[in-house]
Kinemage of the C-alpha trace (Angstrom):
@kinemage 1
@onewidth
@group {chain A} dominant
@subgroup {mainchain}
@vectorlist {calphas} color= white
{ca met a 1} P 4.336 -4.472 -12.113
{ca arg a 2} L 1.892 -1.437 -11.229
{ca ile a 3} L -1.509 -3.034 -9.026
{ca glu a 4} L -4.578 -1.473 -8.156
{ca gly a 5} L -6.352 -2.437 -5.172
{ca val a 6} L -7.848 -1.402 -1.455
{ca val a 7} L -6.448 -0.341 1.537
{ca val a 8} L -8.117 -2.538 3.515
{ca glu a 9} L -5.714 -2.293 6.877
{ca phe a 10} L -3.569 0.912 8.148
{ca asp a 11} L -2.032 1.494 11.610
{ca asp a 12} L -1.288 4.759 12.163
{ca his a 13} L 1.366 4.023 15.028
{ca arg a 14} L 3.257 1.317 13.052
{ca gly a 15} L 2.936 3.370 10.010
{ca asp a 16} L 1.808 0.271 7.701
{ca gly a 17} L -0.946 -1.746 5.778
{ca trp a 18} L -2.037 -3.760 3.291
{ca ile a 19} L -3.705 -3.161 0.363
{ca glu a 20} L -5.992 -5.908 -1.183
{ca gln a 21} L -6.719 -7.263 -5.032
{ca asp a 22} L -8.434 -10.181 -5.882
{ca gly a 23} L -7.861 -11.660 -2.868
{ca his a 24} L -3.895 -10.803 -2.206
{ca arg a 25} L -3.073 -8.757 0.124
{ca trp a 26} L 0.026 -6.742 -0.233
{ca tyr a 27} L 1.981 -4.919 2.423
{ca phe a 28} L 3.140 -1.144 2.075
{ca his a 29} L 4.811 0.951 5.028
{ca cys a 30} L 3.723 4.953 4.863
{ca val a 31} L 7.149 6.184 3.448
{ca asp a 32} L 6.087 5.030 0.829
{ca ile a 33} L 2.807 7.004 0.033
{ca ala a 34} L 3.900 8.899 -2.930
{ca asp a 35} L 2.127 12.075 -1.658
{ca gly a 36} L 4.570 12.406 1.693
{ca ser a 37} L 1.507 12.177 3.812
{ca arg a 38} L 2.051 9.227 5.816
{ca his a 39} L -1.641 8.189 5.922
{ca val a 40} L -4.162 6.900 4.042
{ca asp a 41} L -7.633 6.047 4.590
{ca asn a 42} L -9.100 2.246 4.674
{ca gly a 43} L -11.268 1.608 1.854
{ca tyr a 44} L -9.296 3.834 -0.607
{ca val a 45} L -8.665 2.750 -3.821
{ca val a 46} L -4.769 2.797 -4.721
{ca thr a 47} L -2.582 1.951 -7.613
{ca gly a 48} L 1.164 1.069 -6.866
{ca ile a 49} L 3.882 -0.906 -7.661
{ca arg a 50} L 4.348 -4.186 -6.105
{ca val a 51} L 7.885 -4.999 -5.501
{ca val a 52} L 9.808 -7.765 -3.722
{ca gly a 53} L 10.660 -6.192 -0.356
{ca his a 54} L 13.660 -6.303 2.055
{ca arg a 55} L 12.108 -9.549 4.179
{ca gly a 56} L 11.508 -11.150 0.769
{ca asp a 57} L 8.169 -10.624 0.536
{ca asp a 58} L 5.749 -9.162 -2.192
{ca glu a 59} L 5.163 -5.318 -1.178
{ca val a 60} L 4.082 -2.309 -2.692
{ca ile a 61} L 5.924 0.948 -3.146
{ca asp a 62} L 5.009 4.858 -4.931
{ca val a 63} L 1.184 4.458 -3.257
{ca arg a 64} L -0.930 6.639 -4.504
{ca pro a 65} L -4.642 7.529 -4.053
{ca arg a 66} L -6.504 6.816 -7.483
{ca arg a 67} L -8.473 10.244 -8.284
């Protein structure tokens, strides 16, 4: 399922962060940023695909800043 949300937390050292949409928060990892940049600023509006991750929790892949 494609979602659109705001990056509310990103840690460059760990390479992971959280996207929030309508009170829900989803984890994402820097390798899942589509442009290969490995960084996204807090406050960016992004889209991505919500999937069940390797830990069994929902997470987001194919993270793309909305332009």
